[in-house]
C-alpha positions as CSV (number, residue, x, y, z in Angstrom):
1,X,-13.4,-3.1,12.5
2,X,-14.8,-4.5,15.6
3,X,-13.0,-1.9,17.7
4,X,-14.2,1.0,15.5
5,X,-17.7,-0.4,15.8
6,X,-17.6,-0.5,19.6
7,X,-16.1,2.9,20.0
8,X,-18.8,4.3,17.9
9,X,-21.7,2.8,20.1
10,X,-19.8,4.4,23.0
11,X,-20.8,7.7,21.9
12,X,-24.1,7.1,20.1
13,X,-25.5,4.7,22.8
14,X,-25.3,7.5,25.6
15,X,-26.7,10.2,23.3
16,X,-29.7,8.1,22.4
17,X,-30.5,7.3,26.2
18,X,-30.2,11.1,27.1
19,X,-32.5,12.1,24.2
20,X,-34.9,9.4,25.2
21,X,-35.1,10.3,29.0
22,X,-35.6,14.0,28.1
23,X,-38.6,12.9,26.0
24,X,-39.8,10.8,28.9
25,X,-39.4,13.2,31.7
26,X,-40.9,16.0,29.6
27,X,-44.5,17.0,30.5
28,X,-46.2,19.4,28.3
29,X,-47.3,22.7,30.0
30,X,-50.8,24.2,29.6
31,X,-50.9,27.4,27.7
32,X,-50.4,30.6,29.9
33,X,-52.9,33.5,29.7
34,X,-52.6,37.0,31.2
35,X,-54.0,37.4,34.6
36,X,-56.3,40.1,33.3
37,X,-57.8,37.8,31.0
38,X,-58.3,35.4,33.9
39,X,-60.3,37.9,36.0
40,X,-62.5,38.8,33.0
41,X,-63.2,35.1,32.1
42,X,-63.9,34.4,35.9
43,X,-66.3,37.4,36.0
44,X,-68.0,36.2,32.8
45,X,-68.4,32.7,34.1
46,X,-66.2,31.0,31.6
47,X,-64.1,29.3,34.2
48,X,-65.2,25.6,35.0
49,X,-62.3,24.7,37.6
50,X,-59.3,26.3,39.3
51,X,-56.3,25.1,41.3
52,X,-54.5,27.5,43.3
53,X,-50.6,27.1,44.0
54,X,-48.3,29.3,45.9
55,X,-47.3,31.2,42.8
56,X,-49.6,29.8,40.0
57,X,-53.2,29.2,39.1
58,X,-54.2,26.5,36.7
59,X,-57.6,25.4,35.7
60,X,-59.9,24.6,32.7
61,X,-62.4,26.5,30.7
62,X,-66.0,25.5,30.5
63,X,-66.6,23.6,27.2
64,X,-68.3,25.6,24.4
65,X,-70.1,22.5,23.2
66,X,-71.4,19.4,25.3
67,X,-69.1,17.1,23.4
68,X,-66.1,19.4,23.3
69,X,-63.2,18.6,25.6
70,X,-62.2,21.0,28.4
71,X,-59.5,23.5,27.7
72,X,-56.7,23.9,30.3
73,X,-55.0,27.1,31.1
74,X,-52.4,28.6,33.5
75,X,-51.7,32.0,34.8
76,X,-49.6,33.7,37.5
77,X,-51.5,36.1,40.0
78,X,-50.9,39.5,40.8
79,X,-51.4,41.3,44.2
80,X,-55.1,42.1,44.6
81,X,-54.6,45.9,45.2
82,X,-52.5,46.3,42.1
83,X,-54.8,44.2,40.0
84,X,-57.7,46.1,40.9
85,X,-56.0,49.4,40.0
86,X,-54.8,47.8,36.7
87,X,-58.2,46.5,35.8
88,X,-59.7,50.0,36.6
89,X,-57.2,51.4,34.0
90,X,-58.2,48.7,31.5
91,X,-54.6,47.5,31.2
92,X,-53.7,43.9,30.3
93,X,-51.6,42.6,33.0
94,X,-49.9,39.3,34.1
95,X,-47.5,38.0,36.9
96,X,-44.1,36.5,36.5
97,X,-43.5,33.2,38.5
98,X,-40.5,32.7,40.7
99,X,-37.6,30.7,39.1
100,X,-36.8,27.3,40.6
101,X,-34.0,25.0,39.6
102,X,-34.9,22.1,41.4
103,X,-37.0,20.4,38.6
104,X,-34.1,20.8,36.0
105,X,-31.6,19.9,38.3
106,X,-33.4,16.5,39.2
107,X,-33.9,15.7,35.5
108,X,-30.3,16.2,34.7
109,X,-29.2,14.2,37.9
110,X,-31.3,11.2,36.9
111,X,-30.1,11.4,33.4
112,X,-26.4,11.5,34.4
113,X,-26.8,8.5,36.7
114,X,-28.4,6.5,34.0
115,X,-25.7,7.6,31.6
116,X,-22.9,6.7,34.0
117,X,-24.5,3.4,34.7
118,X,-24.8,2.4,30.9
119,X,-21.1,3.6,30.4
120,X,-19.8,1.3,33.2
121,X,-21.7,-1.7,31.6
122,X,-20.4,-1.2,28.2
123,X,-16.8,-1.0,29.7
124,X,-17.4,-4.0,31.8
125,X,-18.5,-5.9,28.5
126,X,-15.6,-4.5,26.5
127,X,-13.1,-5.5,29.3
128,X,-14.3,-9.1,28.9
129,X,-12.5,-9.4,25.4
130,X,-8.9,-9.3,27.1
131,X,-6.5,-6.8,28.5
132,X,-6.1,-4.8,25.3
133,X,-9.8,-4.5,24.5
134,X,-12.2,-1.7,25.2
135,X,-11.5,1.9,26.0
136,X,-9.2,1.0,29.1
137,X,-7.0,-0.9,26.6
138,X,-6.2,2.1,24.4
139,X,-2.7,2.1,25.5
140,X,-2.1,-1.5,25.5
141,X,0.0,-3.3,22.9
142,X,-1.8,-4.9,19.9
143,X,1.1,-7.4,19.3
144,X,-0.2,-10.9,18.5
145,X,1.7,-13.6,20.5
146,X,2.4,-16.8,18.5
147,X,4.2,-19.8,20.3
148,X,6.0,-22.5,18.4
149,X,2.8,-24.4,17.3
150,X,1.1,-21.1,16.2
151,X,4.3,-20.0,14.2
152,X,4.5,-23.3,12.2
153,X,7.4,-22.1,10.1
154,X,11.1,-22.9,10.2
155,X,14.0,-22.5,7.7
156,X,12.9,-25.6,5.8
157,X,9.9,-23.5,4.5
158,X,12.2,-20.6,3.4
159,X,13.8,-21.3,0.1
160,X,16.7,-19.0,-0.9
161,X,18.1,-16.0,1.3
162,X,21.0,-18.3,2.2
163,X,23.1,-15.5,3.6
164,X,20.4,-14.1,5.6
165,X,19.6,-17.3,7.1
166,X,23.2,-17.8,8.0
167,X,23.2,-14.5,9.8
168,X,20.0,-15.2,11.7
169,X,21.2,-18.7,12.9
170,X,23.3,-17.0,15.6
171,X,20.1,-15.4,17.0
172,X,18.6,-18.9,17.0
173,X,21.5,-20.2,19.1
174,X,21.4,-17.1,21.5
175,X,17.7,-17.9,22.1
176,X,18.0,-21.5,22.7
177,X,20.9,-21.0,25.2
178,X,21.3,-17.3,26.3
179,X,24.0,-18.2,29.0
180,X,26.3,-19.4,26.3
181,X,26.9,-15.9,25.0
182,X,28.9,-13.5,27.1
183,X,31.4,-15.8,28.3
184,X,34.0,-14.0,26.1
185,X,32.8,-10.4,26.7
186,X,30.8,-10.4,23.6
187,X,27.1,-9.3,23.7
188,X,24.3,-10.1,21.2
189,X,23.0,-7.3,18.9
190,X,20.1,-5.5,20.4
191,X,18.2,-5.1,17.1
192,X,18.4,-6.8,13.8
193,X,17.0,-5.0,10.8
194,X,15.7,-6.9,7.8
195,X,16.1,-4.8,4.6
196,X,14.9,-5.8,1.3
197,X,12.4,-5.0,-1.6
198,X,8.7,-6.0,-1.0
199,X,8.0,-9.7,-1.3
200,X,11.4,-10.9,-0.6
201,X,10.4,-12.9,2.6
202,X,11.3,-10.7,5.4
203,X,8.3,-11.5,7.6
204,X,8.6,-15.2,6.7
205,X,12.2,-15.2,7.8
206,X,11.4,-13.7,11.3
207,X,8.6,-16.2,11.8
208,X,11.1,-18.9,10.9
209,X,13.6,-17.6,13.4
210,X,10.8,-18.0,16.2
211,X,9.9,-21.4,14.8
212,X,13.4,-22.6,14.9
213,X,14.1,-21.3,18.4
214,X,10.5,-22.4,19.7
215,X,10.1,-19.2,21.6
216,X,7.1,-16.8,21.8
217,X,6.9,-14.5,18.8
218,X,5.5,-11.0,19.3
219,X,4.4,-9.8,15.9
220,X,3.1,-6.0,15.3
221,X,3.2,-3.6,12.5
222,X,4.6,-0.2,12.9
223,X,1.4,1.5,11.9
224,X,-0.6,-0.3,14.8
225,X,1.5,2.0,17.3
226,X,0.0,5.2,15.9
227,X,-3.4,6.3,17.2
228,X,-5.4,9.4,17.2
229,X,-4.7,10.2,20.8
230,X,-1.1,11.7,21.7
231,X,0.8,9.5,23.9
232,X,-1.1,6.2,23.0
233,X,1.7,4.9,20.8
234,X,4.3,5.5,23.5
235,X,2.2,3.6,25.8
236,X,2.0,0.7,23.5
237,X,5.6,0.5,23.1
238,X,6.0,0.4,26.8
239,X,3.5,-2.2,27.2
240,X,5.0,-4.4,24.5
241,X,8.3,-4.4,25.8
242,X,7.0,-5.1,29.4
243,X,5.1,-8.2,27.9
244,X,8.3,-9.4,26.1
245,X,10.4,-9.3,29.2
246,X,7.8,-11.2,31.1
247,X,8.0,-14.2,28.5
248,X,11.7,-14.0,27.7
249,X,13.4,-15.6,25.9
250,X,11.2,-14.3,23.0
251,X,11.2,-12.3,19.8
252,X,9.7,-8.9,19.2
253,X,9.1,-8.4,15.4
254,X,8.1,-4.9,14.2
255,X,6.9,-5.1,10.5
256,X,7.1,-2.0,8.2
257,X,9.4,-0.1,10.8
258,X,9.3,2.9,8.5
259,X,5.7,3.7,9.5
260,X,6.9,4.5,13.0
261,X,10.6,5.1,12.6
262,X,10.5,7.7,9.8
263,X,13.3,10.3,10.3
264,X,12.2,13.3,12.6
265,X,12.1,16.7,10.9
266,X,12.7,15.2,7.4
267,X,9.2,16.3,6.3
268,X,6.8,19.0,7.2
269,X,7.5,20.1,11.0
270,X,4.6,19.1,13.2
271,X,6.0,20.3,16.5
272,X,7.5,18.4,19.5
273,X,4.2,16.7,20.5
274,X,3.7,14.8,17.3
275,X,2.3,11.3,18.0
276,X,4.7,9.6,15.8
277,X,7.7,11.5,17.3
278,X,6.7,10.5,20.8
279,X,6.2,6.9,19.7
280,X,9.7,6.8,18.1
281,X,11.3,8.5,21.1
282,X,9.8,5.7,23.4
283,X,11.0,2.9,21.1
284,X,14.5,4.6,21.1
285,X,14.3,4.8,25.0
286,X,13.2,1.1,25.3
287,X,16.1,-0.1,23.0
288,X,18.5,1.8,25.1
289,X,17.0,0.3,28.4
290,X,16.5,-3.4,27.8
291,X,19.4,-5.8,28.4
292,X,20.0,-8.3,25.4
293,X,21.2,-10.9,27.9
294,X,17.7,-11.2,29.3
295,X,16.7,-13.3,26.1
296,X,14.7,-10.6,24.3
297,X,15.7,-10.2,20.4
298,X,14.2,-7.3,18.5
299,X,13.7,-7.9,14.7
300,X,12.4,-5.4,12.3
301,X,11.7,-5.2,8.6
302,X,11.3,-2.4,6.2
303,X,11.7,-1.9,2.4
304,X,12.5,1.9,2.7
305,X,15.6,2.2,5.0
306,X,16.6,5.6,3.5
307,X,13.9,7.4,5.5
308,X,14.6,5.7,8.8
309,X,15.7,8.1,11.8
310,X,19.7,7.8,12.0
311,X,19.1,7.3,15.7
312,X,17.4,4.0,15.0
313,X,20.3,2.8,12.9
314,X,23.2,3.7,15.3
315,X,25.3,1.1,17.0
316,X,23.5,-0.1,20.1
317,X,20.1,0.0,18.7
318,X,19.7,-1.8,15.4
319,X,23.3,-3.0,15.3
320,X,22.9,-5.3,12.4
321,X,21.3,-4.9,9.1
322,X,20.6,-8.0,6.9
323,X,19.9,-7.6,3.1
324,X,17.0,-9.9,1.9
325,X,17.3,-9.2,-1.8
326,X,15.6,-10.6,-4.8
327,X,16.6,-14.1,-5.4
328,X,19.0,-15.1,-8.2
329,X,18.4,-18.0,-10.6
330,X,19.4,-20.8,-8.2
331,X,17.4,-19.4,-5.5
332,X,14.4,-18.9,-7.8
333,X,14.6,-22.6,-8.7
334,X,14.6,-23.4,-4.8
335,X,11.5,-21.0,-4.2
336,X,9.6,-22.6,-7.4
337,X,10.3,-26.0,-5.9
338,X,8.7,-25.1,-2.7
339,X,5.5,-23.4,-4.2
340,X,5.1,-26.0,-7.1
341,X,5.4,-28.9,-4.5
342,X,1.8,-28.2,-3.6
343,X,0.5,-28.5,-7.0
344,X,0.0,-31.5,-9.2
345,X,2.5,-31.1,-12.1
346,X,2.7,-32.4,-15.5
347,X,5.8,-34.2,-16.9
348,X,6.7,-31.4,-19.2
349,X,7.3,-28.7,-16.6
350,X,10.9,-27.4,-16.6
351,X,11.6,-25.5,-13.3
352,X,15.0,-24.4,-14.7
353,X,13.4,-22.8,-17.7
354,X,10.7,-21.0,-15.7
355,X,13.4,-19.7,-13.2
356,X,15.4,-18.3,-16.2
357,X,12.4,-16.5,-17.4
358,X,11.6,-14.9,-14.1
359,X,14.6,-12.6,-13.7
360,X,13.9,-9.8,-11.1
361,X,10.9,-11.8,-9.6
362,X,10.7,-11.8,-5.8
363,X,9.4,-14.9,-3.7
364,X,6.0,-13.2,-3.6
365,X,6.0,-12.9,-7.3
366,X,6.8,-16.5,-7.8
367,X,4.2,-17.7,-5.5
368,X,1.6,-15.8,-7.3
369,X,3.0,-17.2,-10.7
370,X,2.3,-20.7,-9.3
371,X,-1.1,-20.0,-8.2
372,X,-2.0,-18.3,-11.5
373,X,-0.8,-21.3,-13.3
374,X,-3.0,-23.6,-11.0
375,X,-5.9,-21.4,-11.8
376,X,-5.5,-21.5,-15.5
377,X,-5.1,-25.4,-15.3
378,X,-8.2,-25.6,-13.2
379,X,-10.2,-23.3,-15.5
380,X,-9.6,-25.7,-18.5
381,X,-10.4,-28.8,-16.5
382,X,-6.9,-30.2,-16.6
383,X,-5.6,-33.1,-14.4
384,X,-2.2,-31.5,-13.9
385,X,-0.5,-28.1,-14.3
386,X,1.7,-28.1,-17.4
387,X,4.4,-25.9,-18.9
388,X,1.9,-24.1,-21.0
389,X,0.0,-23.0,-17.9
390,X,3.0,-21.7,-16.4
391,X,4.1,-19.8,-19.5
392,X,0.5,-18.3,-19.8
393,X,0.6,-17.5,-16.1
394,X,3.9,-15.7,-16.6
395,X,2.4,-13.6,-19.5
396,X,-0.5,-12.7,-17.3
397,X,1.9,-11.6,-14.6
398,X,4.3,-9.6,-16.9
399,X,1.8,-8.2,-19.6
400,X,-1.5,-8.3,-17.9
401,X,-4.8,-10.0,-18.6
402,X,-6.0,-10.8,-22.2
403,X,-8.5,-8.2,-23.5
404,X,-9.8,-10.2,-26.6
405,X,-13.1,-8.3,-26.3
406,X,-11.0,-5.1,-27.5
407,X,-11.7,-5.2,-31.2
408,X,-9.2,-3.6,-33.4
409,X,-9.7,-2.4,-37.0
410,X,-7.7,-4.2,-39.8
411,X,-5.5,-1.4,-40.2
412,X,-4.7,-1.0,-36.5
413,X,-4.0,-4.8,-36.2
414,X,-1.5,-4.3,-39.1
415,X,0.3,-1.5,-37.4
416,X,0.4,-3.4,-34.1
417,X,1.8,-6.5,-36.0
418,X,4.7,-4.5,-37.7
419,X,5.3,-2.7,-34.3
420,X,5.9,-6.0,-32.3
421,X,7.7,-7.7,-35.1
422,X,9.9,-4.7,-35.3
423,X,10.7,-5.1,-31.5
424,X,11.4,-8.7,-31.7
425,X,13.6,-8.6,-34.8
426,X,15.9,-5.9,-33.5
427,X,16.1,-7.8,-30.1
428,X,17.1,-10.9,-32.0
429,X,19.9,-9.1,-34.0
430,X,21.2,-7.1,-30.9
431,X,20.7,-9.7,-28.4
432,X,22.7,-8.1,-25.6
433,X,22.0,-10.9,-23.2
434,X,18.2,-10.9,-23.8
435,X,16.1,-13.4,-25.7
436,X,12.8,-13.1,-27.3
437,X,10.3,-15.4,-25.5
438,X,7.0,-14.6,-27.1
439,X,5.4,-11.8,-29.2
440,X,1.6,-11.2,-29.6
441,X,-1.0,-8.7,-31.1
442,X,-3.5,-9.8,-28.4
443,X,-4.5,-6.8,-26.5
444,X,-3.6,-7.1,-22.7
445,X,-3.7,-5.1,-19.6
446,X,-5.1,-1.5,-19.5
447,X,-3.6,-0.1,-22.8
448,X,-1.3,-2.6,-24.2
449,X,-2.5,-3.5,-27.7
450,X,0.3,-6.0,-28.2
451,X,3.5,-7.2,-26.5
452,X,6.8,-8.6,-26.9
453,X,8.3,-10.6,-24.0
454,X,12.0,-10.4,-23.8
455,X,13.8,-11.9,-20.8
456,X,17.5,-11.9,-19.8
457,X,19.3,-15.0,-20.4
458,X,21.2,-14.5,-16.9
459,X,21.2,-12.4,-13.9
460,X,22.9,-9.1,-14.7
461,X,24.3,-6.5,-12.0
462,X,26.4,-4.4,-14.5
463,X,25.7,-2.9,-17.8
464,X,28.0,-1.4,-20.3
465,X,27.6,1.5,-22.8
466,X,27.2,-0.9,-25.8
467,X,24.6,-3.0,-24.1
468,X,22.5,0.1,-22.9
469,X,22.6,1.4,-26.7
470,X,21.5,-1.9,-27.9
471,X,18.6,-1.9,-25.4
472,X,17.7,1.6,-26.7
473,X,17.6,0.3,-30.2
474,X,15.2,-2.6,-28.9
475,X,13.0,-0.1,-27.4
476,X,12.6,1.9,-30.6
477,X,12.5,-1.1,-32.9
478,X,8.7,-0.9,-33.0
479,X,8.6,2.7,-33.8
480,X,11.2,2.2,-36.6
481,X,9.1,-0.5,-38.1
482,X,6.1,1.9,-38.3
483,X,8.1,4.6,-40.0
484,X,9.5,2.3,-42.3
485,X,6.4,0.6,-43.5
486,X,3.7,3.3,-42.9
487,X,5.9,6.5,-43.3
488,X,4.6,7.8,-40.0
489,X,4.5,6.9,-36.4
490,X,1.5,6.0,-34.1
491,X,0.7,6.5,-30.5
492,X,1.4,3.0,-29.9
493,X,5.1,3.8,-29.0
494,X,4.4,6.1,-26.1
495,X,5.5,3.7,-23.3
496,X,8.6,2.7,-25.7
497,X,9.6,6.3,-25.8
498,X,9.1,7.0,-22.0
499,X,11.4,4.0,-21.1
500,X,13.9,5.0,-23.7
501,X,14.1,8.5,-22.6
502,X,14.7,7.4,-19.0
503,X,17.3,5.0,-20.0
504,X,19.1,7.7,-22.0
505,X,18.7,10.2,-19.4
506,X,20.3,7.9,-16.8
507,X,23.2,7.2,-19.2
508,X,23.9,10.9,-19.6
509,X,23.1,12.3,-16.1
510,X,24.0,9.4,-13.8
511,X,26.6,7.2,-15.4
512,X,28.7,9.7,-17.4
513,X,28.4,7.8,-20.6
514,X,28.8,10.7,-23.2
515,X,32.0,12.4,-24.4
516,X,30.4,15.7,-24.6
517,X,29.4,16.1,-20.9
518,X,32.4,13.9,-19.4
519,X,32.5,11.7,-16.6
520,X,30.3,13.7,-14.4
521,X,27.1,12.6,-12.3
522,X,24.8,15.6,-12.8
523,X,21.8,14.1,-10.9
524,X,21.4,11.9,-7.9
525,X,19.0,9.0,-7.7
526,X,15.8,10.5,-6.0
527,X,14.2,7.1,-5.8
528,X,14.4,4.7,-2.7
529,X,17.4,2.5,-2.5
530,X,15.5,-0.7,-3.1
531,X,14.0,0.1,-6.4
532,X,10.5,1.1,-5.4
533,X,9.0,4.2,-6.9
534,X,9.9,7.5,-5.3
535,X,8.5,10.9,-5.6
536,X,11.0,13.0,-4.0
537,X,11.9,16.3,-5.8
538,X,15.5,17.6,-6.1
539,X,16.7,20.9,-7.0
540,X,19.0,21.3,-10.3
541,X,22.5,21.6,-9.4
542,X,24.0,22.7,-12.8
543,X,23.7,25.5,-15.2
544,X,21.3,26.2,-18.1
545,X,24.1,25.7,-20.5
546,X,24.6,22.2,-19.1
547,X,20.9,21.6,-19.1
548,X,20.7,22.3,-22.9
549,X,23.7,20.0,-23.4
550,X,22.2,17.2,-21.5
551,X,19.0,17.5,-23.6
552,X,21.1,17.3,-26.8
553,X,22.9,14.3,-25.6
554,X,19.8,12.5,-24.6
555,X,18.3,13.2,-28.1
556,X,21.5,12.2,-29.9
557,X,21.3,8.9,-28.0
558,X,17.7,8.2,-29.1
559,X,18.2,9.3,-32.8
560,X,21.2,7.0,-32.8
561,X,19.2,4.3,-31.3
562,X,16.3,4.8,-33.8
563,X,18.7,4.7,-36.7
564,X,20.5,1.6,-35.5
565,X,16.9,-0.1,-35.2
566,X,16.0,1.1,-38.7
567,X,19.4,-0.3,-40.3
568,X,18.5,-3.7,-38.6
569,X,15.0,-3.8,-40.1
570,X,16.1,-2.7,-43.6
571,X,18.5,-5.6,-43.7
572,X,15.7,-7.9,-42.5
573,X,12.8,-6.3,-44.4
574,X,11.5,-9.6,-45.9
575,X,11.6,-11.2,-42.3
576,X,9.9,-8.2,-41.0
577,X,7.1,-8.6,-43.6
578,X,6.9,-12.3,-43.1
579,X,7.0,-12.0,-39.2
580,X,4.1,-9.4,-39.4
581,X,1.9,-11.6,-41.8
582,X,2.4,-14.6,-39.5
583,X,1.4,-12.5,-36.5
584,X,-1.9,-11.2,-38.2
585,X,-2.6,-15.0,-38.9
586,X,-1.9,-16.6,-35.7
587,X,-1.8,-13.6,-33.3
588,X,1.1,-15.2,-31.4
589,X,4.6,-16.4,-32.2
590,X,7.2,-18.0,-29.9
591,X,10.7,-16.9,-30.0
592,X,12.0,-20.1,-31.8
593,X,9.2,-19.6,-34.4
594,X,10.1,-15.9,-35.2
595,X,13.9,-17.1,-35.6
596,X,13.0,-19.7,-38.0
597,X,11.0,-17.1,-40.0
598,X,13.9,-14.7,-40.1
599,X,16.4,-17.4,-41.1
600,X,14.2,-18.6,-43.9
601,X,13.4,-15.1,-45.1
602,X,17.2,-14.1,-45.1
603,X,17.9,-16.8,-47.8
604,X,15.2,-15.9,-50.1
605,X,16.0,-14.0,-53.5
606,X,14.1,-10.9,-52.4
607,X,16.3,-10.5,-49.1
608,X,19.7,-11.1,-51.2
609,X,18.6,-8.6,-53.7
610,X,18.0,-6.0,-50.9
611,X,21.5,-6.4,-49.2
612,X,23.5,-4.1,-51.7
613,X,20.9,-1.4,-51.5
614,X,20.8,-1.2,-47.6
615,X,24.1,0.2,-46.4
616,X,24.6,0.8,-42.8
617,X,23.0,3.9,-41.5
618,X,25.2,6.2,-39.4
619,X,23.9,9.0,-37.2
620,X,24.9,12.6,-37.5
621,X,26.7,14.3,-34.7
622,X,29.0,13.3,-31.9
623,X,28.8,10.0,-30.1
C-alpha cells in the first residue's frame, strides 16, 4: 500500500509543481488594439501615456471619470509612410510583432530545473527506506529475510505430516553440514516442491526447516515477482538468488509457485515478451546455474501442480516433490492437541471424538475449529471450552452460521422437519460407514433451512458400488420423505439433487459401474489433482448414442436410489412421524436420540401393523 502511494505522488507532485509555476510566471497582457485606432485616439487626445519599445507601443487611456482607473492598451506600429496611406484610405490596420522564443524557453527551463530537483529529492527520501525501496528498487527482490529467532518455528510446532518431515530432515542435515554430502558422489536436490491442498501446512513446514537448521530464510510469494513493467520479475529473480548466495547456507522459499510457474502456452498466447514467461525463464536459468553444494536450498509450495510448466518439474530443477496431504485421524488428533493446548479446556473434551468427526479437515480447518470454539465459550462467559462448544463450532464450520431470524411458516417448518428426518432415517438404515451426528431444522448459512450432519466413522480411500448407491439413497432420503408425506416435492432438495447427480455421473462416466455402458471411462477428471474447484472445459469424446445411454444410466441410478429411500421410510413410517414431531418440538436432535426414537417406534403396534403391507420396492429397468 505504501509503495503504491509513493508511486502515485511521484507523478502527481511534479504535475502540481508545473501547473503552479506556470501560474506564478504568467503575467496577463494588456488588450491589443489596431494601430489605426491608436492613431485616431492619439489625434482625439484620448491617450494619457505611451511607452515605445522596439516593436511594440503600450500605454494607458485617459480615464473617462475622475474616480475611474486608467485602462491599459498595447499595439504594434506600422511604417509611417504606409500608415499615412492606409489612414487616407480609411482602412483599419495594425502591425504584427516579431516572434521571440526567449521568454517561453526561459519559463520551461526554470520549470524543468525545479521539477528535476523535486524528483531527486523524492528519490533520495525513498532510497532511505532500504535497497529495495523507491523507484530505483523496482528490480530488487521483495523477499523477506528471517533468521532463526525471526522464524521461531521448529518441527515440534508441526503436528502430523510425518512422512513430509522425514523427507525434509535430510535437507536440514545438509544445511547444518554441507561438506558431509558429496563424499560418495551424491548431490542434494536443487529444488524441493511441497504439493498439497490448501491449509495443510506447506508454508509452516518450510519455515520449520529453516528454524531447525538455524539458517536465513528468504520467503517470497510467486505473485511478488510479476509487475507492470516487463523485465522487472526477471530482475527480481536474479537479485533474490544473488542475495541467497551471499548468505549461504540459506533457504529460498517461493510460496504459490503456480503464480509464476504456470505452463507456457497452455492458455491464451501472449507473445514471447510476456512478463510471466520472462520471469519463469529467468527462474529456470537460475536453477540451472546455482550449485547445490554452495548451501542454498530452494523450496516451493503449490496446490495446483497440474498447471506448472514441465520444465520446472524435470530432474535437475525441482528434483523432489513431497506430498503434504490432508491429515488422517491420528494426525488430526496430534494437530488438535497443538491447537487446543493454547485453550482452557473443560474435563469433558474428547479429542478422539472431535478427530473422528472432522474427516477431511485440513490443519487450517482444525485451527479455525479450535478458535471458533473458544469464541463461543467466551461469548457465553464460560470459564473453559467444553465439548459442547467444540460441537457447536463444528456445526458452524460445516453448516454455517445459525439464522434464527429467518422465520418459517408452520407448513414450511413441517416440510423441513420431515425432509431432515428422512435423510437421517435412511442414513441410519444404510449406514455405509457413516453415522448421523446431528439433525436440526434451524436455518443456517445462506440458503439451508435445516441440516443433517453425517460424518464418516473412519477415513476412506476406496468406495465400492454398493456404498455409493447407499450414499445416493441417503442424499435422496429427504425428497422421498416429502413425496411420501405430502405427495409432492419442494425446492428444498435442490442441493441434494445436484450432489446426487454428480455422484451418479461419476459412477457412470469415470468408474464404469453400470452394466449397460461397460468398464469404460468416458470422461477424464477436469478438476485439479488436489480436489480444488476447476473450471476447465473438455470436449466430448463419445457419440450421441453413448451420451443418451449415459443420461439413461444416470437417471436409472437416481430412480433406484429414490425407490430404496422410499422403501426404508415406509418400513419406518412411525419412526419418521415421531422424529419429525420431536424436531418440530425441540428443533435439534442428536444421532443417539434419533436412534432411540426409531427403536421405540419400531416396537409399537402401529409399526408392526405396517410391516406386511410394505413390501420391498424394486426399480424397473436394468441395474
